[in-house]
All heavy atoms as an XYZ file, in Angstrom:
805
protein
N     130.358     57.024    170.627
C     131.257     56.373    169.631
C     130.394     55.721    168.551
O     130.823     55.659    167.409
C     132.140     55.373    170.372
C     133.127     54.725    169.405
S     134.709     55.337    169.839
C     135.695     54.310    168.847
N     129.245     55.173    168.906
C     128.450     54.514    167.883
C     127.998     55.465    166.787
O     127.821     55.034    165.645
C     127.255     53.811    168.552
O     126.359     54.725    169.099
N     127.709     56.749    167.138
C     127.348     57.708    166.105
C     128.487     57.895    165.110
O     128.257     58.028    163.936
C     127.007     59.081    166.738
C     125.678     59.054    167.481
O     124.879     58.128    167.227
O     125.435     59.973    168.295
N     129.693     57.953    165.603
C     130.871     58.113    164.761
C     131.039     56.885    163.845
O     131.285     57.014    162.659
C     132.134     58.337    165.610
C     133.322     58.603    164.758
N     134.274     57.627    164.517
C     133.781     59.661    164.061
C     135.230     58.080    163.740
N     134.931     59.350    163.474
N     130.868     55.706    164.443
C     130.969     54.464    163.616
C     129.928     54.422    162.534
O     130.221     54.060    161.397
C     130.839     53.235    164.553
O     131.832     53.348    165.581
C     131.014     51.943    163.775
N     128.675     54.808    162.872
C     127.596     54.848    161.881
C     127.918     55.840    160.776
O     127.684     55.581    159.620
C     126.271     55.167    162.559
N     128.475     57.016    161.146
C     128.843     58.014    160.141
C     129.864     57.472    159.184
O     129.749     57.640    157.977
C     129.357     59.293    160.866
C     129.971     60.285    159.932
C     129.130     61.091    159.161
C     131.318     60.457    159.782
C     129.682     62.003    158.282
C     131.861     61.319    158.905
C     131.056     62.116    158.138
N     130.909     56.842    159.755
C     131.959     56.260    158.850
C     131.423     55.176    157.960
O     131.765     55.075    156.803
C     133.109     55.789    159.712
C     133.956     56.856    160.399
C     134.988     56.192    161.248
C     134.556     57.821    159.421
N     130.512     54.362    158.497
C     129.923     53.321    157.703
C     129.092     53.873    156.546
O     129.195     53.398    155.431
C     129.054     52.427    158.602
O     128.405     51.427    157.813
N     128.285     54.910    156.865
C     127.479     55.550    155.836
C     128.374     56.190    154.749
O     128.047     56.144    153.560
C     126.590     56.617    156.424
C     125.438     56.046    157.193
O     125.192     54.816    157.040
O     124.733     56.799    157.949
N     129.487     56.803    155.198
C     130.419     57.435    154.215
C     131.019     56.405    153.305
O     131.165     56.652    152.104
C     131.471     58.193    154.999
C     132.270     59.160    154.171
C     133.095     60.044    155.025
C     133.806     61.036    154.157
N     134.595     62.015    154.896
N     131.383     55.232    153.820
C     131.954     54.177    152.968
C     130.885     53.637    151.971
O     131.202     53.449    150.815
C     132.437     52.996    153.833
C     133.833     53.118    154.321
C     134.369     51.827    154.855
N     133.539     51.218    155.876
C     133.618     51.512    157.190
N     134.470     52.386    157.591
N     132.804     50.927    158.058
N     129.646     53.449    152.438
C     128.597     52.960    151.574
C     128.269     53.947    150.432
O     127.881     53.540    149.364
C     127.325     52.714    152.391
C     127.413     51.504    153.263
C     126.113     51.343    154.005
C     126.211     50.422    155.205
N     125.015     50.434    156.007
N     128.427     55.238    150.689
C     128.051     56.275    149.723
C     128.791     56.109    148.392
O     128.219     56.349    147.357
C     128.252     57.623    150.295
N     130.025     55.740    148.419
C     130.777     55.569    147.213
C     130.833     54.169    146.645
O     131.459     53.929    145.678
N     130.154     53.256    147.340
C     130.215     51.844    146.924
C     129.498     51.632    145.595
O     128.399     52.144    145.453
C     129.593     50.961    147.987
N     130.091     50.926    144.688
C     129.442     50.658    143.402
C     128.203     49.810    143.549
O     128.130     48.908    144.410
C     130.484     49.902    142.615
C     131.780     50.245    143.237
C     131.471     50.417    144.706
N     127.182     50.124    142.768
C     125.882     49.396    142.762
C     125.696     48.872    141.347
O     126.085     49.519    140.415
C     124.752     50.424    143.053
O     125.034     51.019    144.341
C     123.424     49.771    143.073
N     125.148     47.673    141.211
C     124.834     47.204    139.877
C     124.055     48.261    139.106
O     123.288     49.005    139.683
C     124.011     45.952    140.082
C     124.403     45.475    141.469
C     124.710     46.761    142.229
N     124.300     48.318    137.794
C     123.633     49.337    136.972
C     122.099     49.199    137.013
O     121.553     48.118    136.855
C     124.102     49.239    135.555
C     125.524     49.642    135.271
C     125.853     49.485    133.784
C     125.836     51.047    135.738
N     121.493     50.316    137.253
C     120.029     50.407    137.218
C     119.579     50.694    135.798
O     120.398     51.108    134.995
C     119.566     51.471    138.186
C     119.930     51.261    139.671
C     119.586     52.483    140.514
C     119.227     50.026    140.222
N     118.308     50.490    135.477
C     117.873     50.740    134.112
C     118.101     52.192    133.686
O     117.934     53.115    134.478
C     116.377     50.445    134.174
C     116.151     49.667    135.389
C     117.260     50.018    136.363
N     118.510     52.383    132.423
C     118.749     53.683    131.847
C     117.358     54.324    131.700
O     116.445     53.755    131.116
C     119.396     53.601    130.508
C     119.509     54.881    129.739
C     120.533     55.833    130.382
O     121.674     55.411    130.621
N     120.166     57.057    130.616
N     117.214     55.555    132.225
C     115.944     56.272    132.127
C     115.990     57.192    130.888
O     117.087     57.656    130.569
C     115.658     57.098    133.354
C     115.373     56.306    134.610
S     115.039     57.440    135.981
C     114.007     56.368    136.961
N     114.852     57.486    130.350
C     114.835     58.449    129.207
C     114.968     59.849    129.773
O     114.727     60.123    130.935
C     113.565     58.259    128.368
C     112.272     58.473    129.124
O     112.104     59.616    129.588
O     111.484     57.556    129.231
N     115.371     60.762    128.903
C     115.622     62.142    129.286
C     114.439     62.838    129.919
O     114.606     63.625    130.863
C     116.160     62.931    128.128
C     117.577     62.536    127.702
O     118.276     61.892    128.500
N     117.939     62.835    126.506
N     113.241     62.610    129.410
C     112.089     63.262    129.924
C     111.766     62.846    131.382
O     111.334     63.659    132.188
C     110.860     63.083    129.012
O     110.486     61.716    128.942
N     111.973     61.537    131.660
C     111.749     61.102    133.047
C     112.792     61.667    133.978
O     112.441     62.125    135.063
C     111.828     59.511    133.098
O     110.861     58.988    132.196
C     111.600     58.999    134.511
N     114.035     61.714    133.565
C     115.065     62.334    134.385
C     114.746     63.824    134.615
O     114.805     64.277    135.768
C     116.451     62.144    133.720
C     116.854     60.674    133.720
C     117.504     63.013    134.406
C     118.073     60.337    132.910
N     114.379     64.532    133.573
C     114.087     65.942    133.709
C     112.923     66.196    134.654
O     112.940     67.089    135.465
C     113.762     66.574    132.308
C     115.039     66.719    131.486
O     116.148     66.603    132.016
O     114.882     66.921    130.253
N     111.830     65.375    134.541
C     110.693     65.565    135.376
C     111.004     65.317    136.854
O     110.552     66.012    137.733
C     109.478     64.760    134.865
O     109.722     63.399    135.047
N     111.793     64.249    137.078
C     112.157     63.965    138.461
C     113.112     65.017    139.060
O     112.971     65.408    140.234
C     112.794     62.607    138.557
C     111.776     61.502    138.362
C     112.275     60.146    138.607
N     111.215     59.163    138.340
C     111.342     57.866    138.504
N     112.515     57.400    138.955
N     110.355     57.043    138.239
N     113.967     65.562    138.259
C     114.830     66.672    138.730
C     113.996     67.898    139.035
O     114.221     68.580    140.037
C     115.903     67.031    137.666
C     117.032     66.029    137.465
C     117.851     66.408    136.303
C     117.887     65.897    138.724
N     113.000     68.138    138.211
C     112.084     69.298    138.401
C     111.329     69.168    139.726
O     111.264     70.107    140.518
C     111.104     69.425    137.233
C     110.201     70.627    137.279
C     110.954     71.874    136.944
O     111.958     71.864    136.241
N     110.486     73.019    137.429
N     110.759     67.977    140.000
C     110.049     67.749    141.239
C     110.963     67.877    142.438
O     110.632     68.521    143.453
C     109.394     66.323    141.264
C     108.888     65.983    142.611
C     108.306     66.239    140.222
N     112.179     67.328    142.339
C     113.144     67.417    143.455
C     113.489     68.828    143.714
O     113.594     69.233    144.900
C     114.380     66.607    143.106
N     113.674     69.652    142.702
C     114.056     71.033    142.857
C     112.864     71.844    143.468
O     113.022     72.561    144.439
C     114.435     71.630    141.534
C     114.687     73.122    141.568
C     113.922     74.074    141.034
C     115.775     73.822    142.227
N     114.446     75.309    141.257
C     115.591     75.188    142.022
C     116.879     73.404    142.965
C     116.444     76.135    142.522
C     117.774     74.363    143.426
C     117.553     75.709    143.221
N     111.681     71.655    142.894
C     110.523     72.469    143.360
C     110.094     72.096    144.790
O     109.621     72.970    145.497
C     109.347     72.237    142.395
C     109.535     72.902    141.098
C     108.453     72.587    140.059
O     107.533     71.745    140.382
O     108.467     73.169    138.962
N     110.257     70.838    145.198
C     109.754     70.405    146.465
C     110.907     70.197    147.467
O     110.698     69.669    148.570
C     108.961     69.088    146.328
C     107.737     69.292    145.521
C     106.885     68.050    145.510
C     105.644     68.365    144.667
N     104.484     67.683    145.160
N     112.137     70.609    147.103
C     113.302     70.408    147.956
C     113.408     69.001    148.458
O     113.649     68.727    149.617
C     113.240     71.382    149.128
O     113.235     72.728    148.691
N     113.160     68.070    147.581
C     113.108     66.648    147.908
C     114.461     66.030    147.622
O     115.030     66.250    146.568
C     112.011     65.952    147.088
C     111.702     64.577    147.591
C     110.394     64.086    146.995
O     109.661     64.772    146.305
N     110.090     62.784    147.259
N     114.980     65.238    148.589
C     116.295     64.587    148.316
C     116.147     63.544    147.222
O     115.098     62.995    146.971
C     116.625     63.959    149.679
C     115.343     63.856    150.403
C     114.469     64.926    149.887
N     117.317     63.243    146.559
C     117.337     62.288    145.499
C     118.486     61.341    145.692
O     119.418     61.595    146.440
C     117.481     62.981    144.129
C     118.754     63.817    144.057
C     116.237     63.817    143.805
C     119.081     64.359    142.685
N     118.422     60.220    144.949
C     119.541     59.354    144.768
C     119.684     59.159    143.279
O     118.700     59.038    142.567
C     119.434     58.022    145.507
O     120.625     57.288    145.414
C     118.285     57.164    145.026
N     120.931     59.254    142.800
C     121.144     59.119    141.351
C     122.331     58.238    141.047
O     123.225     58.086    141.857
C     121.199     60.461    140.681
C     122.256     61.484    141.113
C     123.590     61.199    140.441
C     121.781     62.843    140.739
N     122.305     57.699    139.858
C     123.422     56.868    139.370
C     123.878     57.499    138.061
O     123.049     57.781    137.169
C     122.981     55.443    139.148
C     124.126     54.491    138.815
C     123.663     53.066    138.709
O     122.758     52.738    137.973
N     124.295     52.198    139.517
N     125.162     57.708    137.935
C     125.726     58.288    136.738
C     126.063     57.183    135.755
O     126.271     56.040    136.111
C     126.985     59.065    137.045
C     126.808     60.238    138.026
C     128.155     60.921    138.299
C     125.787     61.213    137.536
N     126.102     57.538    134.483
C     126.532     56.607    133.458
C     128.008     56.260    133.713
O     128.816     57.128    133.930
C     126.326     57.245    132.072
O     124.994     57.595    131.908
C     126.753     56.300    130.968
N     128.342     54.936    133.650
C     129.736     54.581    133.920
C     130.684     55.152    132.818
O     130.239     55.436    131.726
C     129.737     53.045    133.851
C     128.350     52.637    133.620
C     127.489     53.830    133.426
N     131.950     55.303    133.206
C     132.903     55.872    132.277
C     133.267     54.919    131.122
O     133.633     55.349    130.041
C     134.212     56.154    133.032
C     134.035     57.317    134.024
O     133.189     58.180    133.748
O     134.758     57.331    135.007
N     133.121     53.612    131.349
C     133.490     52.625    130.316
C     132.286     51.754    130.016
O     131.530     51.392    130.874
C     134.656     51.740    130.815
C     135.874     52.572    131.168
C     136.154     52.851    132.516
C     136.695     53.083    130.192
C     137.235     53.582    132.844
C     137.788     53.858    130.509
C     138.081     54.137    131.842
N     132.141     51.370    128.750
C     131.018     50.599    128.277
C     130.907     49.242    128.954
O     129.835     48.688    129.097
C     131.034     50.398    126.768
C     130.775     51.693    126.026
O     130.168     52.614    126.617
O     131.152     51.804    124.861
N     132.045     48.663    129.348
C     131.980     47.312    129.977
C     131.763     47.347    131.460
O     131.728     46.276    132.107
C     133.230     46.516    129.595
C     134.515     47.141    130.055
O     134.456     48.341    130.456
O     135.570     46.499    129.983
N     131.638     48.500    132.056
C     131.327     48.627    133.514
C     129.926     48.154    133.759
O     128.987     48.519    133.056
C     131.486     50.049    133.987
C     132.917     50.485    134.188
O     133.817     49.615    134.163
O     133.160     51.672    134.385
N     129.770     47.316    134.793
C     128.426     46.853    135.132
C     128.006     47.365    136.518
O     126.993     46.941    137.079
C     128.292     45.363    135.045
C     129.278     44.652    135.920
O     130.100     45.278    136.572
O     129.192     43.382    135.995
N     128.797     48.277    137.111
C     128.511     48.896    138.377
C     128.831     50.404    138.304
O     129.731     50.784    137.544
C     129.337     48.281    139.510
C     128.930     46.910    139.894
N     129.084     45.793    139.098
C     128.309     46.463    141.009
C     128.602     44.753    139.666
N     128.137     45.100    140.864
N     128.127     51.161    139.112
C     128.423     52.597    139.236
C     127.906     53.065    140.593
O     126.931     52.494    141.096
C     127.694     53.391    138.118
N     128.592     54.051    141.180
C     128.154     54.489    142.509
C     126.823     55.213    142.503
O     126.440     55.826    141.477
C     129.298     55.436    142.941
C     129.983     55.846    141.706
C     129.776     54.743    140.703
N     126.132     55.135    143.597
C     124.901     55.919    143.815
C     125.280     57.169    144.622
O     126.187     57.071    145.491
C     123.900     55.098    144.628
C     123.433     53.830    143.977
S     122.563     54.051    142.384
C     121.071     54.930    142.906
N     124.663     58.261    144.299
C     124.964     59.522    144.999
C     123.641     60.018    145.534
O     122.668     60.250    144.825
C     125.561     60.583    144.042
C     126.813     60.034    143.369
C     125.884     61.853    144.846
C     127.382     60.907    142.262
N     123.596     60.182    146.878
C     122.400     60.740    147.543
C     122.655     62.220    147.888
O     123.770     62.551    148.306
C     122.126     59.976    148.855
C     121.707     58.545    148.661
O     121.535     58.151    147.464
O     121.570     57.821    149.624
N     121.619     63.020    147.801
C     121.795     64.438    148.168
C     120.562     65.276    147.803
O     119.502     64.755    147.494
N     120.797     66.582    147.827
C     119.756     67.530    147.534
C     120.264     68.513    146.502
O     121.441     68.948    146.558
C     119.368     68.296    148.809
N     119.418     68.853    145.562
C     119.757     69.817    144.527
C     119.767     71.184    145.128
O     118.793     71.642    145.742
C     118.800     69.761    143.337
C     118.788     68.375    142.715
C     119.132     70.812    142.343
C     117.726     68.145    141.666
N     120.919     71.906    145.024
C     121.029     73.231    145.586
C     121.201     74.297    144.489
O     121.318     75.488    144.789
C     122.197     73.321    146.598
C     121.863     72.480    147.832
C     123.522     72.927    146.005
N     121.235     73.860    143.253
C     121.344     74.812    142.098
C     121.373     74.073    140.778
O     121.551     72.862    140.755
N     121.093     74.839    139.727
C     121.203     74.266    138.408
C     121.404     75.404    137.397
O     120.973     76.494    137.612
C     119.927     73.462    138.030
C     118.705     74.263    137.934
C     118.246     74.808    136.741
C     117.886     74.516    139.056
C     117.096     75.582    136.649
C     116.737     75.240    138.975
C     116.333     75.799    137.773
N     122.119     75.100    136.350
C     122.386     76.043    135.285
C     123.085     75.365    134.133
O     123.871     74.417    134.348
C     123.243     77.195    135.777
N     122.744     75.710    132.932
C     123.467     75.263    131.734
C     123.571     73.732    131.643
O     124.656     73.234    131.371
C     124.851     75.903    131.602
O     124.737     77.302    131.620
N     122.508     73.048    131.939
C     122.537     71.578    131.826
C     123.244     70.864    132.933
O     123.580     69.683    132.802
N     123.528     71.547    134.029
C     124.182     70.935    135.180
C     123.357     71.165    136.450
O     122.687     72.181    136.540
C     125.546     71.525    135.398
C     126.601     71.130    134.406
C     128.007     71.502    134.870
O     128.189     72.405    135.625
N     128.975     70.799    134.371
N     123.464     70.215    137.355
C     122.875     70.415    138.675
C     124.017     70.495    139.702
O     125.079     69.941    139.486
C     121.892     69.298    139.068
C     122.594     67.924    139.156
C     120.702     69.261    138.143
C     121.739     66.874    139.833
N     123.779     71.249    140.764
C     124.692     71.245    141.913
C     124.017     70.468    142.991
O     122.915     70.767    143.379
C     124.977     72.681    142.355
O     125.629     73.408    141.361
N     124.687     69.368    143.407
C     124.075     68.450    144.348
C     124.905     68.453    145.626
O     126.104     68.209    145.612
C     124.079     67.032    143.754
C     123.367     65.956    144.557
C     121.872     66.120    144.390
C     123.786     64.599    144.056
N     124.245     68.792    146.778
C     124.918     68.670    148.066
C     124.818     67.212    148.477
O     123.746     66.716    148.703
C     124.297     69.547    149.123
C     125.038     69.428    150.478
S     124.331     70.398    151.801
C     124.724     72.041    151.255
N     125.983     66.564    148.507
C     126.020     65.132    148.807
C     125.728     64.860    150.284
O     126.326     65.483    151.172
C     127.420     64.587    148.413
C     127.705     64.689    146.929
C     129.073     64.302    146.617
O     129.375     63.100    146.663
N     129.908     65.245    146.307
N     124.826     63.947    150.501
C     124.413     63.626    151.893
C     125.565     63.100    152.728
O     125.742     63.464    153.898
C     123.267     62.577    151.882
C     122.790     62.173    153.189
C     121.721     61.122    153.144
O     121.303     60.730    152.099
N     121.265     60.684    154.307
N     126.402     62.256    152.148
C     127.467     61.557    152.926
C     128.563     62.539    153.353
O     129.113     62.382    154.410
C     128.049     60.463    152.083
N     128.868     63.543    152.511
C     130.053     64.393    152.805
C     129.718     65.883    153.000
O     130.506     66.602    153.534
C     131.042     64.311    151.645
O     130.425     64.858    150.441
C     131.519     62.883    151.369
N     128.558     66.276    152.533
C     128.202     67.705    152.601
C     128.843     68.499    151.503
O     128.625     69.690    151.402
N     129.619     67.852    150.662
C     130.285     68.534    149.551
C     129.346     68.767    148.401
O     128.413     67.988    148.215
C     131.518     67.761    149.093
C     132.578     67.666    150.146
C     133.759     66.797    149.719
O     133.750     66.235    148.581
O     134.699     66.611    150.535
N     129.628     69.799    147.589
C     128.802     70.096    146.411
C     129.448     69.436    145.211
O     130.666     69.585    144.956
C     128.708     71.632    146.167
C     128.171     72.338    147.408
C     127.902     71.883    144.907
C     126.744     72.027    147.733
N     128.635     68.654    144.485
C     129.131     68.013    143.209
C     128.331     68.704    142.064
O     127.098     68.797    142.137
C     128.861     66.569    143.229
N     129.032     69.138    141.048
C     128.421     69.631    139.823
C     128.350     68.520    138.845
O     129.363     67.967    138.458
C     129.224     70.844    139.270
C     129.175     72.030    140.202
O     128.097     72.415    140.676
N     130.303     72.603    140.528
N     127.105     68.198    138.476
C     126.853     67.016    137.628
C     126.132     67.413    136.366
O     125.111     68.093    136.436
C     126.018     65.970    138.421
C     126.785     65.513    139.707
C     125.620     64.759    137.543
C     125.928     64.751    140.678
N     126.655     67.007    135.249
C     125.976     67.246    133.990
C     124.747     66.324    133.888
O     124.838     65.143    134.129
C     126.947     66.921    132.826
O     126.307     67.119    131.597
N     123.606     66.904    133.554
C     122.357     66.157    133.485
C     122.436     64.982    132.509
O     121.927     63.868    132.760
C     121.181     67.096    133.157
C     119.901     66.307    132.931
C     120.968     68.093    134.279
N     123.199     65.202    131.415
C     123.310     64.104    130.460
C     124.165     62.913    130.926
O     124.218     61.871    130.301
C     123.758     64.618    129.078
C     125.177     65.192    129.115
O     125.781     65.268    130.183
O     125.639     65.626    128.047
N     124.809     63.019    132.120
C     125.538     61.930    132.705
C     124.689     61.070    133.619
O     125.104     60.001    134.063
C     126.732     62.441    133.513
C     127.838     63.008    132.643
C     128.956     63.520    133.535
O     128.784     64.072    134.624
N     130.211     63.286    133.090
N     123.483     61.530    133.919
C     122.587     60.823    134.855
C     121.962     59.631    134.112
O     121.319     59.799    133.104
C     121.513     61.767    135.460
C     122.201     62.899    136.247
C     120.559     60.960    136.331
C     121.254     63.960    136.730
N     122.121     58.459    134.699
C     121.564     57.248    134.172
C     120.217     56.930    134.775
O     119.284     56.502    134.122
C     122.543     56.115    134.451
C     122.068     54.753    134.027
C     123.052     53.646    134.388
N     122.525     52.383    133.938
C     122.553     51.923    132.663
N     123.164     52.639    131.747
N     122.090     50.748    132.381
N     120.106     57.141    136.096
C     118.937     56.746    136.875
C     118.755     57.712    138.014
O     119.741     58.095    138.659
C     119.072     55.317    137.346
C     117.812     54.708    137.866
N     116.959     53.987    137.077
C     117.245     54.740    139.093
C     115.953     53.599    137.810
N     116.122     54.036    139.021
N     117.539     58.097    138.355
C     117.275     58.970    139.503
C     116.009     58.521    140.213
O     115.028     58.147    139.568
C     117.174     60.452    139.008
C     116.879     61.347    140.223
C     116.149     60.618    137.928
C     116.943     62.829    139.864
N     116.066     58.564    141.535
C     114.891     58.228    142.331
C     114.694     59.411    143.356
O     115.697     59.940    143.858
C     115.112     56.977    143.082
C     115.183     55.726    142.243
C     113.872     55.364    141.553
O     112.809     55.732    142.068
O     113.932     54.780    140.491
N     113.444     59.769    143.617
C     113.138     60.711    144.660
C     113.128     59.945    145.983
O     112.603     58.846    146.076
C     111.775     61.345    144.407
C     111.665     62.098    143.052
C     110.233     62.491    142.805
C     112.531     63.319    143.061
N     113.678     60.591    147.019
C     113.709     59.968    148.360
C     112.742     60.689    149.256
O     112.492     61.889    149.113
C     115.132     60.049    148.951
C     116.256     59.356    148.156
C     117.605     59.638    148.817
C     115.988     57.873    148.113
N     112.251     59.982    150.219
C     111.341     60.577    151.210
C     112.214     61.462    152.166
O     113.290     60.987    152.570
C     110.626     59.506    151.999
N     111.796     62.674    152.423
C     112.550     63.520    153.348
C     112.602     62.868    154.721
O     111.681     62.244    155.169
C     111.776     64.825    153.401
C     110.811     64.767    152.265
C     110.616     63.324    151.932
N     113.733     63.065    155.417
C     113.903     62.473    156.759
C     113.389     63.370    157.875
O     113.086     62.860    158.925
C     115.381     62.246    157.030
C     116.014     61.126    156.258
C     117.374     60.857    156.744
N     118.077     59.956    155.890
C     119.226     59.459    156.193
N     119.830     59.781    157.331
N     119.831     58.629    155.367
N     113.346     64.621    157.680
C     112.977     65.570    158.749
C     111.691     66.318    158.437
O     111.366     66.536    157.291
C     114.132     66.542    158.936
C     115.427     65.886    159.189
N     115.741     65.191    160.358
C     116.540     65.788    158.413
C     116.956     64.711    160.270
N     117.463     65.040    159.158
N     111.038     66.721    159.474
C     109.745     67.410    159.295
C     109.916     68.746    158.528
O     109.020     69.150    157.822
C     109.061     67.658    160.627
C     109.863     68.577    161.549
C     110.731     68.203    162.485
C     109.789     70.003    161.562
N     111.297     69.264    163.112
C     110.696     70.401    162.579
C     109.098     70.959    160.867
C     110.897     71.730    162.887
C     109.294     72.282    161.204
C     110.200     72.654    162.217
N     111.094     69.356    158.614
C     111.283     70.671    157.924
C     111.597     70.515    156.455
O     111.571     71.452    155.714
C     112.324     71.487    158.663
C     113.676     70.906    158.644
C     114.610     70.947    157.687
C     114.214     70.092    159.696
N     115.712     70.237    158.041
C     115.515     69.715    159.294
C     113.777     69.712    160.964
C     116.336     68.927    160.082
C     114.618     68.934    161.735
C     115.872     68.567    161.287
N     111.926     69.297    156.052
C     112.162     69.056    154.633
C     110.803     68.889    153.942
O     109.939     68.258    154.457
C     113.039     67.836    154.420
N     110.696     69.490    152.735
C     109.403     69.444    152.078
C     108.972     68.052    151.848
O     108.021     67.713    151.345
C     109.540     70.196    150.751
């Protein structure tokens, strides 16, 4: 039962708003996306909020499984669902350490 409780807790946290992180420039975002793609490294990213007065936005953890035409396809860690995200909507991105030995 504790595994199930931990899963539900992680799922709730995944969509929880986080205070806005610093806006990164496009070249930094592009280079981090490139590294994540080439090394199959998981990422966490924050999208630009929908409204200018928002001071929080959710963090999305996952792995890039595809990209085309200025969009990435991200398999979300919390749900396993694929999200198609426009690169120009990304505010901040961090590379995460892989959890398993088979992850690059």
